C-alpha positions as CSV (number, residue, x, y, z in Angstrom):
1,M,0.0,0.0,0.0
2,S,1.2,3.5,-0.9
3,A,2.9,5.2,2.2
4,S,0.1,8.1,1.3
5,V,-2.5,6.1,1.4
6,K,-4.0,4.8,5.2
7,S,-6.5,2.5,6.5
8,Y,-9.3,3.2,9.1
9,A,-11.8,1.2,10.9
10,A,-15.2,2.3,11.0
11,V,-17.9,0.8,13.4
12,D,-20.9,1.6,12.3
13,L,-23.8,0.3,14.3
14,G,-27.4,0.6,13.3
15,A,-30.6,-0.4,15.1
16,S,-31.1,-3.7,13.2
17,S,-27.1,-4.6,12.2
18,G,-23.9,-3.3,13.0
19,R,-20.8,-3.4,10.4
20,V,-17.1,-2.7,10.6
21,M,-16.1,-1.3,7.6
22,V,-12.2,-0.6,6.4
23,G,-11.8,2.6,4.3
24,R,-8.5,3.2,2.5
25,V,-8.0,6.8,2.0
26,G,-5.2,8.8,-0.2
27,P,-5.3,12.4,-1.2
28,D,-7.8,11.2,-4.4
29,S,-9.0,7.9,-3.6
30,L,-11.2,6.8,-1.2
31,E,-12.2,2.8,-1.0
32,L,-14.8,1.6,1.3
33,T,-14.8,-2.6,2.1
34,E,-16.8,-4.5,4.9
35,A,-15.0,-6.4,7.1
36,H,-17.6,-7.8,9.1
37,R,-21.3,-7.6,9.4
38,F,-23.3,-8.7,12.3
39,P,-27.2,-8.6,13.5
40,N,-28.3,-6.5,16.2
41,R,-31.1,-7.9,18.0
42,P,-32.5,-6.4,20.8
43,V,-33.9,-9.1,23.6
44,R,-37.2,-8.8,25.7
45,V,-36.5,-9.7,29.1
46,P,-39.0,-9.7,32.0
47,E,-38.0,-5.8,32.9
48,G,-38.4,-4.6,29.2
49,L,-36.5,-4.2,25.8
50,R,-32.9,-4.3,25.9
51,W,-29.7,-4.0,23.8
52,D,-27.6,-7.0,23.6
53,I,-24.8,-4.9,24.1
54,L,-22.2,-7.7,24.8
55,A,-22.9,-9.3,21.3
56,L,-22.5,-5.9,19.9
57,Y,-19.0,-5.6,21.5
58,G,-18.2,-9.4,20.5
59,G,-18.9,-8.4,16.9
60,V,-16.9,-5.2,17.1
61,L,-14.0,-7.2,18.3
62,D,-14.4,-9.8,15.5
63,G,-14.7,-7.2,12.8
64,L,-11.4,-5.6,13.9
65,R,-9.5,-9.0,13.7
66,A,-11.3,-9.4,10.1
67,G,-10.4,-6.0,9.0
68,G,-6.8,-6.2,9.8
69,Q,-3.9,-3.4,10.6
70,V,-5.5,0.0,10.4
71,D,-4.2,3.2,11.4
72,S,-7.2,4.1,13.6
73,V,-10.7,3.1,14.6
74,G,-14.0,4.9,14.8
75,I,-17.5,4.3,16.3
76,D,-20.8,5.9,15.2
77,S,-24.3,4.2,16.4
78,W,-28.0,5.2,16.6
79,A,-28.7,8.0,19.3
80,V,-30.1,8.5,22.6
81,D,-29.3,5.1,24.7
82,Y,-26.7,4.7,27.1
83,G,-25.2,2.0,29.5
84,L,-24.5,3.0,33.4
85,L,-21.2,2.2,35.2
86,D,-20.7,1.8,38.7
87,A,-17.5,3.0,40.5
88,D,-15.3,0.3,39.2
89,G,-16.1,1.1,35.8
90,A,-18.4,-2.0,35.3
91,L,-21.7,-1.7,33.3
92,L,-24.8,-1.8,35.5
93,G,-27.2,-4.0,33.4
94,S,-28.0,-4.2,29.4
95,P,-28.7,-0.7,28.3
96,V,-32.2,0.0,27.5
97,H,-33.8,0.1,24.1
98,Y,-35.3,3.3,22.7
99,R,-38.3,1.5,22.1
100,D,-38.8,0.2,25.5
101,S,-42.2,1.8,27.1
102,R,-40.5,3.0,30.1
103,T,-40.8,6.5,28.8
104,E,-44.7,6.4,28.1
105,G,-46.4,9.1,29.8
106,V,-42.9,10.5,31.0
107,A,-42.9,14.0,28.7
108,E,-45.9,15.4,30.7
109,K,-44.0,15.1,33.9
110,V,-40.9,16.6,32.5
111,W,-43.2,19.6,30.8
112,S,-44.8,20.2,34.3
113,T,-41.5,21.5,35.4
114,V,-39.8,22.7,32.1
115,P,-42.8,23.5,29.7
116,A,-42.0,22.3,26.2
117,E,-41.8,25.7,24.9
118,Q,-38.9,26.5,27.2
119,L,-37.3,23.3,26.8
120,Y,-37.0,23.5,22.8
121,A,-35.8,27.1,23.3
122,A,-33.0,25.9,25.7
123,T,-32.1,22.6,23.6
124,G,-33.7,22.9,20.0
125,L,-34.8,19.3,20.3
126,Q,-37.8,17.9,18.8
127,Y,-40.3,16.0,20.8
128,A,-39.6,12.2,20.7
129,P,-40.5,10.2,23.9
130,F,-37.3,8.4,24.1
131,N,-34.9,11.5,24.3
132,T,-32.2,10.6,26.8
133,L,-33.6,13.3,29.0
134,Y,-37.0,11.2,29.2
135,Q,-35.3,8.1,29.7
136,L,-32.9,9.4,32.8
137,T,-36.3,11.0,34.3
138,A,-38.2,7.3,33.9
139,A,-34.8,6.0,35.5
140,R,-34.7,8.2,38.3
141,E,-36.0,6.0,41.1
142,S,-34.1,2.9,39.7
143,A,-31.4,1.1,41.6
144,Q,-29.3,1.4,38.6
145,L,-29.3,4.7,38.2
146,A,-28.9,5.4,42.4
147,H,-25.6,3.3,41.8
148,A,-24.1,4.7,38.5
149,E,-20.9,6.9,38.6
150,R,-21.1,7.4,35.2
151,L,-23.3,7.4,31.9
152,L,-21.9,6.8,28.5
153,L,-23.8,6.9,25.4
154,I,-23.5,3.7,23.2
155,P,-20.3,4.6,20.8
156,D,-18.7,5.8,23.9
157,L,-19.3,3.0,25.9
158,L,-17.8,0.7,23.4
159,S,-14.9,3.2,23.1
160,Y,-14.2,2.7,26.7
161,W,-14.1,-0.8,26.4
162,L,-11.6,-0.6,23.7
163,T,-9.3,2.1,25.2
164,G,-10.1,2.4,28.9
165,E,-10.7,5.9,28.6
166,Q,-14.2,7.9,28.9
167,G,-15.5,10.9,26.9
168,T,-18.9,12.1,25.7
169,E,-18.9,13.0,21.8
170,L,-20.7,16.1,20.9
171,T,-22.9,15.2,17.8
172,N,-24.4,12.3,20.1
173,A,-24.6,14.3,23.4
174,S,-26.8,17.0,21.2
175,T,-29.3,14.0,21.0
176,T,-30.0,13.8,24.7
177,Q,-32.2,16.9,25.0
178,L,-29.5,18.4,27.5
179,I,-26.9,20.6,25.2
180,D,-27.5,23.9,24.4
181,P,-27.2,24.3,20.4
182,L,-26.3,28.1,20.7
183,T,-23.0,27.3,23.0
184,R,-22.5,23.7,21.8
185,D,-22.2,22.6,25.5
186,W,-24.6,21.2,28.4
187,S,-27.8,23.0,29.2
188,Y,-27.0,23.5,32.6
189,D,-30.3,25.4,33.7
190,V,-32.5,22.4,32.3
191,A,-30.6,19.7,34.0
192,S,-30.8,21.6,37.0
193,R,-34.4,22.2,37.0
194,L,-35.0,18.6,36.2
195,G,-32.8,17.3,39.0
196,I,-30.1,15.5,36.2
197,D,-26.7,15.2,37.4
198,L,-24.6,16.3,34.1
199,G,-21.6,14.7,36.7
200,L,-22.6,11.5,35.3
201,F,-21.6,12.4,32.0
202,A,-17.7,12.1,30.9
203,P,-15.9,15.1,29.5
204,L,-17.1,16.5,26.2
205,R,-15.2,15.5,22.8
206,Q,-15.4,16.9,19.6
207,P,-15.2,14.7,16.1
208,G,-11.8,14.1,15.3
209,D,-10.4,14.1,19.1
210,P,-8.3,11.5,20.2
211,G,-10.2,8.9,22.2
212,G,-7.3,6.9,23.5
213,V,-5.6,3.8,21.9
214,L,-6.3,0.2,22.2
215,R,-5.8,-1.8,25.4
216,P,-3.2,-4.5,25.1
217,E,-6.2,-7.1,25.9
218,V,-8.0,-5.3,22.7
219,L,-5.0,-6.0,20.6
220,E,-4.2,-9.5,21.6
221,E,-7.9,-10.4,20.9
222,T,-7.9,-8.9,17.5
223,G,-4.6,-9.8,16.5
224,L,-3.6,-5.8,15.7
225,T,-0.1,-4.3,16.3
226,G,-0.1,-1.2,18.4
227,P,-0.3,1.0,19.0
228,V,-4.0,1.6,17.3
229,P,-5.6,5.1,18.3
230,V,-9.5,5.5,18.6
231,T,-10.5,8.8,17.2
232,A,-13.8,10.3,18.1
233,V,-15.9,11.0,15.0
234,G,-19.3,12.2,14.5
235,S,-20.5,9.3,16.7
236,H,-24.1,9.8,15.7
237,D,-24.6,7.9,12.7
238,T,-26.4,10.6,11.3
239,A,-23.6,13.0,12.1
240,S,-21.4,11.0,10.4
241,A,-23.7,10.2,7.5
242,V,-24.8,14.1,6.9
243,A,-20.7,14.8,6.5
244,A,-20.7,12.3,4.0
245,V,-23.5,14.0,1.6
246,P,-21.9,14.7,-1.5
247,A,-22.8,18.3,-2.0
248,G,-21.3,21.1,-3.7
249,G,-22.4,24.4,-2.2
250,E,-25.1,25.0,0.4
251,R,-28.5,24.8,-1.4
252,F,-29.1,21.1,-0.7
253,A,-31.6,19.2,1.5
254,Y,-30.4,15.5,2.8
255,I,-32.5,12.5,3.9
256,C,-30.5,10.1,5.5
257,T,-32.4,6.9,5.2
258,G,-32.4,3.7,6.9
259,T,-34.7,2.3,9.8
260,W,-35.4,5.9,10.2
261,S,-35.6,8.6,7.7
262,L,-33.6,11.9,8.7
263,A,-34.7,14.5,6.5
264,G,-33.7,18.5,6.4
265,L,-30.9,20.9,6.1
266,E,-27.3,21.5,7.0
267,L,-27.5,24.8,8.8
268,G,-24.8,27.3,10.4
269,A,-27.1,28.3,13.6
270,P,-30.1,26.4,15.2
271,V,-33.8,27.3,14.6
272,L,-35.0,27.8,17.9
273,T,-38.6,29.7,17.0
274,E,-42.1,28.4,18.1
275,E,-43.1,27.6,14.7
276,S,-40.2,25.1,14.6
277,R,-40.8,23.3,17.5
278,A,-44.7,23.3,16.6
279,A,-43.4,21.6,13.4
280,N,-41.5,19.2,15.7
281,F,-37.9,19.7,13.8
282,T,-34.6,19.0,16.2
283,N,-31.4,21.1,16.0
284,E,-28.7,18.4,16.3
285,L,-24.9,18.9,16.3
286,G,-22.8,18.3,13.4
287,L,-19.0,18.7,12.2
288,D,-17.3,22.1,12.2
289,G,-20.1,24.0,13.9
290,T,-23.0,22.8,11.7
291,V,-26.3,22.1,12.8
292,R,-28.3,19.3,11.5
293,Y,-31.7,20.8,11.3
294,L,-34.3,17.9,10.4
295,R,-37.3,15.9,11.3
296,N,-37.4,12.4,12.2
297,I,-39.6,10.1,10.2
298,M,-40.4,6.4,11.0
299,G,-38.2,5.4,7.8
300,L,-37.9,1.7,6.4
301,W,-38.9,0.4,9.6
302,L,-42.4,0.3,8.6
303,L,-41.3,-2.2,5.6
304,Q,-38.8,-4.1,7.5
305,E,-41.3,-5.0,10.1
306,C,-43.8,-5.7,7.3
307,V,-41.1,-7.9,5.6
308,R,-40.4,-10.1,9.2
309,A,-44.4,-10.3,9.4
310,W,-44.5,-11.8,5.8
311,G,-42.0,-14.3,6.5
312,E,-38.8,-12.3,4.8
313,P,-39.8,-12.2,1.3
314,E,-37.3,-11.4,-1.2
315,L,-37.2,-7.9,-1.5
316,A,-36.7,-6.9,-5.3
317,A,-39.5,-9.1,-6.1
318,L,-41.8,-7.4,-3.7
319,L,-40.6,-3.9,-4.9
320,L,-41.4,-4.8,-8.5
321,E,-44.7,-5.7,-7.7
322,A,-45.3,-2.6,-5.3
323,A,-44.4,-0.5,-8.6
324,K,-47.2,-1.6,-10.6
325,V,-49.9,-0.8,-7.7
326,P,-51.6,2.6,-8.3
327,A,-49.9,5.3,-6.8
328,L,-51.3,7.2,-3.6
329,R,-54.4,5.0,-3.2
330,S,-53.6,5.0,0.3
331,V,-51.0,6.6,2.4
332,V,-50.4,7.0,6.2
333,D,-48.4,9.4,8.6
334,A,-44.8,7.8,8.2
335,G,-44.0,10.0,11.5
336,D,-47.0,8.6,13.6
337,A,-45.7,7.2,17.1
338,V,-48.6,4.6,16.6
339,F,-46.0,2.9,14.2
340,L,-42.9,3.0,17.1
341,A,-43.1,-0.1,18.9
342,P,-42.4,-3.8,16.7
343,G,-45.3,-5.8,15.9
344,R,-48.2,-6.4,13.9
345,M,-47.2,-3.6,11.2
346,P,-49.4,-4.6,8.3
347,E,-52.2,-4.8,10.2
348,R,-51.4,-1.3,12.1
349,I,-51.3,0.1,8.4
350,A,-54.1,-0.9,7.4
351,E,-56.0,0.1,10.5
352,A,-54.7,3.6,10.0
353,C,-55.9,3.6,6.3
354,R,-59.4,2.5,7.4
355,A,-59.6,5.1,10.3
356,S,-59.3,7.7,7.8
357,G,-61.5,6.6,5.3
358,Q,-58.8,5.3,2.4
359,P,-59.1,2.3,0.6
360,V,-57.6,-0.3,2.8
361,P,-54.4,-2.2,1.3
362,E,-54.3,-5.9,1.5
363,S,-51.7,-7.6,-0.3
364,P,-47.9,-7.2,0.5
365,A,-47.1,-5.2,-2.9
366,E,-50.4,-2.9,-1.8
367,I,-49.2,-2.3,1.6
368,T,-45.6,-1.7,0.4
369,R,-46.6,0.5,-2.0
370,C,-48.6,2.7,0.6
371,I,-45.5,2.5,2.6
372,L,-43.3,4.0,-0.1
373,D,-45.7,6.7,-1.1
374,S,-46.2,7.5,2.5
375,L,-42.3,7.8,2.8
376,A,-42.2,10.0,-0.1
377,L,-44.9,12.2,1.0
378,A,-43.2,12.7,4.5
379,H,-40.0,13.3,3.0
380,R,-41.8,16.0,1.0
381,R,-43.4,17.7,4.0
382,A,-40.2,17.9,5.5
383,V,-38.0,19.1,2.9
384,E,-40.5,21.8,2.1
385,D,-41.0,22.9,5.9
386,A,-37.5,23.0,6.5
387,Q,-36.7,25.4,3.7
388,R,-39.6,27.9,5.2
389,L,-38.8,27.7,8.6
390,A,-35.0,28.0,8.0
391,D,-35.4,30.5,5.3
392,H,-33.1,28.4,3.4
393,P,-34.0,27.3,-0.1
394,V,-32.4,24.2,-2.0
395,D,-32.0,23.0,-5.3
396,V,-31.5,19.2,-5.0
397,V,-32.1,16.6,-2.3
398,H,-29.1,14.1,-1.5
399,V,-30.7,10.9,-0.4
400,V,-28.1,8.6,1.5
401,G,-27.8,5.3,3.5
402,G,-29.5,2.1,3.1
403,G,-32.5,3.9,1.3
404,T,-30.4,4.5,-1.9
405,R,-31.0,0.8,-2.9
406,N,-34.7,1.4,-3.3
407,A,-35.0,3.0,-6.6
408,L,-38.8,3.0,-6.1
409,L,-38.6,5.0,-3.1
410,C,-35.7,7.4,-4.4
411,Q,-37.8,8.2,-7.4
412,L,-41.2,8.8,-5.5
413,T,-39.1,11.4,-3.4
414,A,-37.8,12.9,-6.3
415,D,-41.5,13.3,-8.1
416,A,-43.0,14.2,-4.4
417,C,-40.4,16.9,-3.7
418,G,-40.3,18.5,-7.2
419,L,-36.6,18.3,-7.0
420,P,-34.0,15.9,-8.3
421,V,-32.8,13.6,-6.2
422,V,-29.1,12.2,-6.0
423,A,-28.7,8.8,-4.5
424,G,-25.7,7.8,-2.8
425,P,-23.4,6.5,-1.1
426,T,-25.1,3.8,0.4
427,E,-22.5,3.3,3.3
428,A,-22.7,7.2,4.2
429,A,-22.2,7.0,7.9
430,A,-19.1,4.6,7.4
431,L,-17.9,6.7,5.0
432,G,-18.3,10.2,7.3
433,N,-16.8,8.0,10.0
434,V,-13.5,7.2,7.7
435,L,-13.1,10.7,6.6
436,V,-13.3,12.1,9.9
437,Q,-10.8,9.7,11.1
438,A,-8.3,10.6,8.1
439,R,-8.9,14.5,8.4
440,A,-7.7,14.3,12.2
441,H,-4.4,12.6,10.8
442,G,-4.4,15.3,8.2
443,L,-5.0,13.2,4.9
444,V,-8.2,15.0,3.7
445,G,-9.0,18.5,4.2
446,D,-12.1,20.6,5.4
447,L,-15.7,19.5,4.9
448,A,-16.1,21.0,1.4
449,G,-12.6,18.9,0.6
450,M,-14.3,15.4,2.1
451,R,-17.6,16.2,-0.2
452,R,-15.6,16.7,-3.1
453,L,-13.9,13.6,-2.6
454,L,-16.7,11.6,-2.0
455,T,-18.1,13.0,-5.1
456,R,-15.0,12.2,-7.2
457,T,-14.9,8.6,-5.9
458,Q,-18.4,7.2,-5.1
459,P,-21.1,6.2,-7.2
460,L,-24.1,8.4,-7.5
461,T,-27.3,8.0,-9.1
462,R,-29.6,11.3,-10.3
463,Y,-33.3,10.9,-10.2
464,E,-35.3,13.5,-12.0
465,P,-39.0,14.4,-10.9
466,R,-41.5,13.2,-12.9
467,G,-45.0,15.3,-13.4
468,D,-45.9,18.0,-11.3
469,T,-46.6,18.0,-7.4
470,A,-50.5,18.4,-7.3
471,R,-51.3,14.8,-6.7
472,W,-48.9,15.0,-3.8
473,R,-50.1,18.1,-2.8
474,E,-53.9,16.3,-2.7
475,A,-52.4,13.2,-1.0
476,Q,-51.0,15.5,1.7
477,A,-54.3,17.3,2.0
478,R,-55.8,13.9,2.4
479,L,-53.8,12.7,5.1
480,A,-54.2,16.4,6.9
481,G,-57.9,15.3,7.1
482,S,-58.8,18.9,4.8
């Protein structure tokens, strides 16, 4: 390998699977290969839904062994969830899954102390029942929290096990609803009013900061030769994915697709207006002082759950059949919390259509088309609303992540938004992870330079909008009940 090309391991953990990717980066080259992929299966125990964090860590070690010698390791994952450590640094139980029911009704208790309007003005975070702030409030009387000396978000927990060093990476910390997006530091007032001890958190880290080196025991287990540094990246997978949006200039929207769809804009400052709160937009922190101004949409979770209920039929054939179903026959609100929990997804989608007086989809192809039309419609609403609320017009929509493999969804999103869609890269989070490591080690330049390298090296597909957007406006009005 050329001396000017270096290798970086990106540990990228999604809500349904984890992967260790190896990125090889040079001045004008960027190649990503998959070293190891492993399932992420939550476990339901008597006390609720939990993450199998030990299996995930085992998958990380297996991936580092399979990936071979690298110049650095970075970790990103889903947001909001955490592990608690005791005074000896040992984990106090399996981390709670954000889909666990413990936060039901908790928001109202929080708002009785810090009204929702004040909470948004202070933290800029949209309401989601599973935000870390609500999880901590739900756990207030628990024995585990009473005995905890440290709280580590999921990527920081795995980094701690690899290195023995503790930190709290900022982009993921911004999803806790305990960060002030203006100061990019803790919201001490909110935490104080709600009785949350910010001393539980390790010191904040920025993407690119050093995160320690692999412990001798990890080197022995993985067969790597030390020292191998761990580098803090945008440890919220969406932060890494947005860093890998291959955009030129500022007039773009993005949709990070996977289990969730995260649709919005990259801004230089948060939007903290009451209108923004009412529209349920969030201000999460990104690289280099940026703000990820976006709306959470239920995403391909809807289809994943249906496919699971149908016995895992072949997806390509299902999408071909769905493309033949008449467009916009029935749509549902893809952001509705009624779809948050697992189980009975085909029935719940049918029930939502029935309740709104629309034709009820029955076959897998009809339900799949309903889901994809509904996601495209939700993408349209988010992109339109973000432009209006932030006064930030866009000319193109970049779709990154797993949804780029779904050509029908990409085309429907272009049709719904009335804008060209550029799809790719698929492994955006892993690529963003790799590029932040490469930048920290002096191999690539600023965020714009990272994006130029992505544009030159990654396969991208462009979808032009078809027809006008009138039928999408009609479907949107139908869904709103007007």
